[in-house]
C-alpha positions as CSV (number, residue, x, y, z in Angstrom):
1,X,-3.3,-39.7,-9.4
2,X,-4.1,-41.0,-5.9
3,X,-6.8,-43.6,-5.4
4,X,-9.0,-41.0,-3.7
5,X,-8.9,-38.8,-6.8
6,X,-9.1,-41.6,-9.4
7,X,-12.8,-41.1,-10.2
8,X,-12.0,-37.7,-11.6
9,X,-10.3,-39.4,-14.5
10,X,-13.7,-40.5,-15.8
11,X,-15.4,-37.7,-17.9
12,X,-19.0,-38.6,-17.0
13,X,-18.2,-38.5,-13.3
14,X,-16.4,-35.1,-13.7
15,X,-19.5,-33.5,-15.3
16,X,-21.8,-35.1,-12.7
17,X,-19.4,-33.9,-10.0
18,X,-19.4,-30.3,-11.2
19,X,-23.1,-30.2,-11.7
20,X,-24.0,-31.6,-8.2
21,X,-21.4,-29.3,-6.6
22,X,-22.8,-26.2,-8.3
23,X,-26.3,-27.3,-7.3
24,X,-25.3,-27.6,-3.6
25,X,-23.4,-24.3,-3.7
26,X,-26.7,-22.5,-4.4
27,X,-28.7,-24.7,-2.1
28,X,-26.3,-23.7,0.8
29,X,-27.4,-20.1,0.2
30,X,-31.1,-20.7,-0.4
31,X,-32.5,-21.9,3.0
32,X,-30.9,-18.9,4.8
33,X,-32.0,-16.5,2.1
34,X,-35.6,-17.8,1.9
35,X,-35.9,-18.0,5.7
36,X,-35.0,-14.4,6.2
37,X,-37.0,-13.2,3.2
38,X,-40.1,-14.6,4.7
39,X,-39.3,-13.3,8.2
40,X,-38.6,-9.8,6.7
41,X,-41.9,-9.9,4.8
42,X,-44.1,-11.2,7.7
43,X,-42.2,-11.5,10.9
44,X,-44.0,-14.8,11.4
45,X,-42.5,-18.2,12.2
46,X,-45.8,-19.7,11.1
47,X,-45.5,-18.2,7.6
48,X,-41.9,-19.4,7.3
49,X,-43.1,-22.9,8.2
50,X,-45.8,-22.8,5.5
51,X,-43.3,-21.8,2.8
52,X,-40.6,-24.3,3.6
53,X,-43.3,-26.9,4.2
54,X,-44.7,-26.4,0.7
55,X,-41.3,-27.3,-0.7
56,X,-41.0,-30.4,1.4
57,X,-44.6,-31.5,0.7
58,X,-44.3,-31.5,-3.1
59,X,-40.9,-33.1,-2.9
60,X,-42.5,-36.0,-1.1
61,X,-45.7,-36.2,-3.3
62,X,-43.7,-36.5,-6.5
63,X,-40.9,-38.7,-5.2
64,X,-42.4,-42.0,-6.3
65,X,-43.0,-40.8,-9.8
66,X,-39.5,-39.3,-9.9
67,X,-37.9,-42.6,-8.9
68,X,-39.7,-44.5,-11.7
69,X,-38.7,-41.8,-14.2
70,X,-35.1,-42.1,-13.0
71,X,-35.1,-45.9,-13.6
72,X,-36.9,-45.6,-17.0
73,X,-35.5,-42.5,-18.6
74,X,-31.9,-41.4,-19.4
75,X,-30.8,-39.9,-16.1
76,X,-28.5,-37.2,-17.6
77,X,-31.3,-35.5,-19.5
78,X,-33.7,-35.9,-16.6
79,X,-31.2,-34.0,-14.4
80,X,-31.0,-31.2,-17.0
81,X,-34.7,-30.8,-17.1
82,X,-35.1,-30.8,-13.4
83,X,-32.3,-28.2,-13.0
84,X,-33.8,-25.9,-15.6
85,X,-37.2,-25.9,-13.8
86,X,-35.5,-25.3,-10.5
87,X,-33.5,-22.4,-12.0
88,X,-36.6,-20.7,-13.3
89,X,-38.6,-21.1,-10.1
90,X,-35.8,-19.7,-8.0
91,X,-35.2,-16.8,-10.4
92,X,-38.9,-15.8,-10.1
93,X,-38.6,-16.1,-6.3
94,X,-35.6,-13.9,-6.3
95,X,-37.4,-11.3,-8.5
96,X,-40.5,-11.1,-6.3
97,X,-38.4,-10.7,-3.1
98,X,-36.2,-8.0,-4.7
99,X,-39.2,-6.1,-5.9
100,X,-40.9,-6.4,-2.5
101,X,-43.9,-8.3,-3.9
102,X,-43.3,-11.5,-2.0
103,X,-46.8,-12.6,-0.9
104,X,-46.8,-15.8,1.1
105,X,-49.2,-17.7,-1.2
106,X,-46.9,-16.9,-4.2
107,X,-43.8,-17.9,-2.3
108,X,-45.6,-21.2,-1.4
109,X,-46.4,-21.9,-5.0
110,X,-42.8,-21.2,-6.1
111,X,-41.4,-23.3,-3.3
112,X,-43.8,-26.1,-4.3
113,X,-42.6,-26.0,-7.9
114,X,-39.0,-26.2,-6.8
115,X,-39.8,-29.1,-4.5
116,X,-41.5,-31.0,-7.3
117,X,-38.5,-30.6,-9.6
118,X,-36.1,-31.7,-6.9
119,X,-38.1,-35.0,-6.6
120,X,-36.7,-36.0,-10.0
121,X,-33.3,-34.6,-9.4
122,X,-32.4,-36.5,-6.2
123,X,-33.1,-40.2,-7.3
124,X,-31.6,-39.6,-10.7
125,X,-28.3,-38.1,-9.4
126,X,-27.9,-40.8,-6.7
127,X,-28.5,-43.6,-9.1
128,X,-26.4,-42.1,-11.9
129,X,-23.2,-41.9,-9.9
130,X,-22.4,-45.6,-9.8
131,X,-22.7,-45.7,-13.6
132,X,-20.0,-43.0,-14.1
133,X,-17.1,-45.0,-12.6
134,X,-15.9,-48.6,-12.5
135,X,-17.2,-50.7,-9.6
136,X,-13.8,-50.5,-7.7
137,X,-14.0,-46.7,-7.7
138,X,-17.5,-46.3,-6.5
139,X,-16.9,-45.7,-2.8
140,X,-14.1,-43.2,-3.6
141,X,-16.4,-41.5,-6.1
142,X,-19.2,-41.3,-3.5
143,X,-16.9,-39.9,-0.8
144,X,-15.3,-37.4,-3.2
145,X,-18.7,-36.2,-4.4
146,X,-19.9,-35.8,-0.8
147,X,-16.8,-33.9,0.2
148,X,-17.2,-31.5,-2.7
149,X,-20.9,-31.1,-2.0
150,X,-20.3,-30.4,1.7
151,X,-17.6,-27.9,0.8
152,X,-20.0,-26.2,-1.6
153,X,-22.6,-26.0,1.2
154,X,-20.0,-24.4,3.5
155,X,-19.3,-21.7,1.0
156,X,-23.0,-21.3,0.2
157,X,-24.2,-21.1,3.8
158,X,-21.4,-18.6,4.6
159,X,-22.2,-16.6,1.5
160,X,-25.9,-16.7,2.3
161,X,-25.3,-15.3,5.8
162,X,-23.2,-12.5,4.4
163,X,-25.5,-11.7,1.5
164,X,-28.6,-11.6,3.7
165,X,-26.9,-9.4,6.3
166,X,-25.2,-7.1,3.7
167,X,-27.6,-6.6,0.8
168,X,-30.7,-8.7,1.5
169,X,-32.1,-12.2,1.0
170,X,-33.2,-11.7,-2.6
171,X,-29.7,-11.8,-3.9
172,X,-29.1,-15.0,-2.2
173,X,-32.0,-16.6,-4.0
174,X,-30.6,-15.2,-7.3
175,X,-27.3,-17.0,-6.6
176,X,-29.3,-20.2,-6.1
177,X,-31.0,-19.7,-9.5
178,X,-27.7,-19.2,-11.2
179,X,-26.3,-22.4,-9.5
180,X,-29.1,-24.5,-11.0
181,X,-28.4,-23.0,-14.4
182,X,-24.8,-23.9,-14.2
183,X,-25.7,-27.4,-13.0
184,X,-28.0,-27.9,-16.0
185,X,-25.2,-27.0,-18.4
186,X,-22.8,-29.5,-16.7
187,X,-25.4,-32.3,-16.6
188,X,-25.9,-31.8,-20.3
189,X,-22.3,-33.0,-20.9
190,X,-22.8,-36.3,-19.1
191,X,-22.5,-39.0,-21.8
192,X,-23.1,-42.7,-21.0
193,X,-23.7,-45.7,-23.1
194,X,-26.5,-47.7,-21.4
195,X,-28.8,-50.4,-22.6
196,X,-32.4,-49.2,-23.0
197,X,-34.7,-50.4,-20.2
198,X,-37.2,-53.2,-21.1
199,X,-40.8,-52.1,-21.8
200,X,-42.4,-50.9,-18.6
201,X,-45.3,-53.1,-17.3
202,X,-46.8,-50.0,-15.7
203,X,-46.2,-47.6,-12.8
204,X,-47.9,-49.7,-10.2
205,X,-45.8,-52.7,-11.1
206,X,-42.6,-50.6,-11.1
207,X,-43.4,-49.3,-7.6
208,X,-44.2,-52.8,-6.3
209,X,-40.8,-54.1,-7.5
210,X,-39.0,-51.2,-5.8
211,X,-41.1,-51.8,-2.6
212,X,-40.1,-55.5,-2.5
213,X,-36.4,-54.5,-2.8
214,X,-36.9,-52.0,0.0
215,X,-38.8,-54.1,2.5
216,X,-36.9,-57.3,2.0
217,X,-34.0,-55.9,4.1
218,X,-34.9,-55.2,7.7
219,X,-31.9,-52.9,8.3
220,X,-33.0,-50.7,5.4
221,X,-36.5,-50.0,6.5
222,X,-35.7,-49.6,10.2
223,X,-33.1,-46.9,9.4
224,X,-35.5,-45.1,7.0
225,X,-38.4,-45.1,9.5
226,X,-36.0,-43.8,12.3
227,X,-34.7,-41.1,10.0
228,X,-38.3,-40.0,9.4
229,X,-38.5,-38.8,13.0
230,X,-34.8,-37.8,13.3
231,X,-35.1,-35.6,10.2
232,X,-38.3,-34.0,11.5
233,X,-36.6,-32.8,14.7
234,X,-33.4,-31.8,12.9
235,X,-35.0,-30.0,10.0
236,X,-37.5,-28.1,12.1
237,X,-34.5,-26.8,14.2
238,X,-32.5,-25.7,11.2
239,X,-35.1,-24.3,8.8
240,X,-37.6,-22.7,11.2
241,X,-36.6,-22.6,14.9
242,X,-32.9,-21.8,14.4
243,X,-33.6,-18.6,12.2
244,X,-36.2,-17.5,14.7
245,X,-33.8,-17.9,17.7
246,X,-31.0,-16.1,15.8
247,X,-33.2,-13.2,15.0
248,X,-34.0,-12.5,18.6
249,X,-30.6,-13.2,20.2
250,X,-27.0,-12.1,19.8
251,X,-26.4,-14.9,17.2
252,X,-27.8,-12.7,14.4
253,X,-28.2,-13.7,10.8
254,X,-24.5,-13.8,10.0
255,X,-23.9,-15.9,13.1
256,X,-26.6,-18.4,12.0
257,X,-25.0,-18.6,8.5
258,X,-21.7,-19.5,10.2
259,X,-23.4,-22.1,12.3
260,X,-25.0,-23.7,9.3
261,X,-21.7,-23.6,7.4
262,X,-19.9,-25.3,10.3
263,X,-22.1,-28.4,9.8
264,X,-21.0,-28.6,6.2
265,X,-17.4,-28.1,7.2
266,X,-17.7,-31.0,9.6
267,X,-19.2,-33.0,6.7
268,X,-16.1,-32.3,4.7
269,X,-13.9,-33.4,7.5
270,X,-16.1,-36.5,7.9
271,X,-15.8,-37.2,4.2
272,X,-12.0,-37.0,4.3
273,X,-12.0,-39.3,7.3
274,X,-14.2,-41.8,5.4
275,X,-11.6,-42.3,2.7
276,X,-9.3,-43.9,5.2
277,X,-11.5,-45.0,8.2
278,X,-13.8,-47.9,7.4
279,X,-15.2,-49.3,10.6
280,X,-16.3,-52.9,10.5
281,X,-19.8,-52.0,11.6
282,X,-20.0,-48.8,9.5
283,X,-23.8,-48.5,9.5
284,X,-24.0,-49.0,13.3
285,X,-21.3,-46.4,13.9
286,X,-23.0,-43.9,11.6
287,X,-26.4,-44.4,13.2
288,X,-24.9,-43.9,16.7
289,X,-23.2,-40.7,15.6
290,X,-26.5,-39.2,14.5
291,X,-27.2,-38.5,18.2
292,X,-24.7,-35.6,17.9
293,X,-27.3,-33.7,15.8
294,X,-29.4,-33.3,19.0
295,X,-26.9,-30.7,20.2
296,X,-28.2,-28.0,17.8
297,X,-31.8,-27.8,19.3
298,X,-30.4,-28.3,22.8
299,X,-27.9,-25.4,22.5
300,X,-30.6,-23.2,20.8
301,X,-32.7,-23.8,23.9
302,X,-30.1,-23.7,26.6
303,X,-27.2,-21.5,25.4
304,X,-27.9,-19.7,22.1
305,X,-24.2,-18.7,21.4
306,X,-22.6,-18.6,18.0
307,X,-19.3,-20.2,18.8
308,X,-21.0,-23.1,20.7
309,X,-23.3,-23.7,17.8
310,X,-20.4,-23.6,15.3
311,X,-18.4,-26.2,17.3
312,X,-21.5,-28.4,17.9
313,X,-22.5,-28.3,14.3
314,X,-19.0,-29.1,13.1
315,X,-18.9,-32.2,15.3
316,X,-22.3,-33.3,14.2
317,X,-21.4,-32.8,10.5
318,X,-18.6,-35.3,10.9
319,X,-21.0,-37.8,12.3
320,X,-23.6,-37.1,9.6
321,X,-21.1,-37.8,6.9
322,X,-20.0,-41.1,8.4
323,X,-23.6,-42.2,8.4
324,X,-24.2,-41.0,4.8
325,X,-21.1,-42.7,3.2
326,X,-21.9,-46.0,5.0
327,X,-25.5,-45.8,4.0
328,X,-25.1,-45.0,0.3
329,X,-22.1,-47.2,-0.3
330,X,-24.0,-50.2,1.2
331,X,-27.1,-49.5,-0.9
332,X,-25.0,-49.3,-4.0
333,X,-23.5,-52.7,-3.2
334,X,-26.7,-54.5,-2.4
335,X,-29.4,-53.1,-4.7
336,X,-29.6,-54.1,-8.4
337,X,-28.6,-51.1,-10.5
338,X,-31.9,-51.1,-12.5
339,X,-33.9,-50.8,-9.2
340,X,-31.6,-48.5,-7.3
341,X,-33.4,-45.3,-8.1
342,X,-36.7,-46.7,-6.8
343,X,-35.1,-47.9,-3.6
344,X,-33.6,-44.4,-3.2
345,X,-37.1,-43.0,-3.6
346,X,-38.6,-45.1,-0.8
347,X,-35.6,-44.1,1.2
348,X,-36.2,-40.4,0.6
349,X,-40.0,-40.8,1.0
350,X,-39.6,-42.5,4.4
351,X,-36.8,-40.3,5.6
352,X,-38.5,-37.0,4.7
353,X,-42.1,-38.0,5.3
354,X,-42.4,-36.0,8.5
355,X,-40.5,-32.9,7.2
356,X,-43.5,-30.8,5.9
357,X,-45.6,-31.8,8.9
358,X,-42.7,-30.7,11.2
359,X,-42.2,-27.5,9.4
360,X,-45.9,-26.7,9.2
361,X,-46.3,-27.5,12.9
362,X,-43.3,-25.6,14.1
363,X,-45.1,-22.3,14.3
364,X,-48.2,-23.5,16.1
365,X,-45.9,-25.6,18.4
366,X,-44.0,-22.4,19.4
367,X,-47.3,-20.6,20.1
368,X,-48.7,-23.5,22.1
369,X,-45.6,-24.8,24.0
370,X,-43.1,-21.9,23.7
371,X,-39.9,-21.8,21.6
372,X,-37.7,-23.5,24.3
373,X,-40.1,-26.5,24.8
374,X,-40.4,-27.0,21.1
375,X,-36.6,-27.2,20.8
376,X,-36.5,-29.8,23.6
377,X,-39.1,-31.8,21.7
378,X,-37.0,-31.7,18.5
379,X,-33.9,-32.9,20.4
380,X,-36.0,-35.8,22.0
381,X,-37.1,-37.0,18.6
382,X,-33.5,-37.1,17.4
383,X,-32.3,-39.1,20.4
384,X,-35.2,-41.6,20.4
385,X,-34.7,-42.3,16.7
386,X,-31.0,-42.9,17.3
387,X,-31.6,-45.2,20.2
388,X,-34.1,-47.2,18.0
389,X,-31.5,-47.7,15.3
390,X,-28.6,-48.8,17.5
391,X,-30.9,-51.2,19.4
392,X,-32.0,-53.0,16.3
393,X,-30.2,-56.4,16.0
394,X,-30.0,-56.4,12.2
395,X,-28.3,-53.0,12.3
396,X,-25.9,-54.1,15.0
397,X,-24.9,-57.2,13.1
398,X,-24.5,-55.5,9.7
399,X,-20.9,-55.4,8.4
400,X,-21.4,-54.6,4.7
401,X,-19.4,-51.7,3.2
402,X,-16.2,-53.4,4.4
403,X,-16.0,-56.0,1.7
404,X,-18.5,-58.5,3.1
405,X,-21.6,-58.3,0.8
406,X,-24.9,-59.6,2.0
407,X,-27.0,-61.9,-0.1
408,X,-29.5,-59.9,-2.1
409,X,-33.0,-59.5,-0.6
410,X,-32.1,-61.1,2.7
411,X,-31.7,-59.8,6.2
412,X,-28.2,-59.7,7.7
413,X,-29.4,-61.8,10.6
414,X,-32.4,-64.1,11.0
415,X,-35.7,-62.4,12.1
């Protein structure tokens, strides 16, 4: 077996790999299905922002607690429980959509439940991966997992567009519920021998330790703060503004599904590239490539054309994957394993802090500024965040991820 596929020889990694891939397959369908379910029910961009914002808000509110749980409880069973809750919430959402009883307050509550369960899933899955393979296979395992996840998102987004156009958004949500159930079954088979954690001195102390690990490295917190703004512009474009544009132009629902799938296809290509291409300054390269994601809102404003969006999203997906592999492989190198989930939590909390605000504000912004101006504002956020990262000295000097580890809890350059 080649070095790239070597992680699959390890049984715990195989089951984690299958579970996360199944999860992402359904999650590729869900945003498209939910967006058009809300638009069908209300015709309101503001209502869509409320529903997707409710999911993001609870994801953020419960993240800190989810990270502590992921460092203190067995991560496999935690993934099972999180996936079961997500499966049930999405099954109920699919049912109310299919029975035409999808009131916006109810959809917000169900989205909030799903967001809360995902707050435990994300840090546990990220921190569990390094435990499932030997140290020398971790980068390959990360790249392989991300390639499979991106492939699943391609299939899911394409399937979502087809399902929504052909038989309605409710069935897309049902597929997402099934994917969570399959993921739970796979996670239940992950078996690892790990030493029990020492007695916890309390939630506040646990969070303080994670915060110290997070803030002691300048390159970490600068990137996370920048991604707070970058993700706000990018997510508002993909979850609220993009569906609104596609419903009023020749792009259509199937076309938007293809455009979303193209981003995941680019991520697959980027993941394959990352197996062989390891730039010396991988983090800097990845940060610079994030500027490519500004093409989506710019094209939606200037030239809403399906094939242009497909090409742009593919190219952006390649860049996103380079940034992702560089980021996670470096964190896995530098952060102690027993604190990794908490650092991931602060990463997720900072990176996604602005998401619910951006989603809630998208509708009012369109009413106040117009759809085109709102898309330009989203692109500007992305470009300014990218410029901030590439101009930061500690990021420009960072060469980890290429076999040159940094001392723990120190900046890569003075100051």
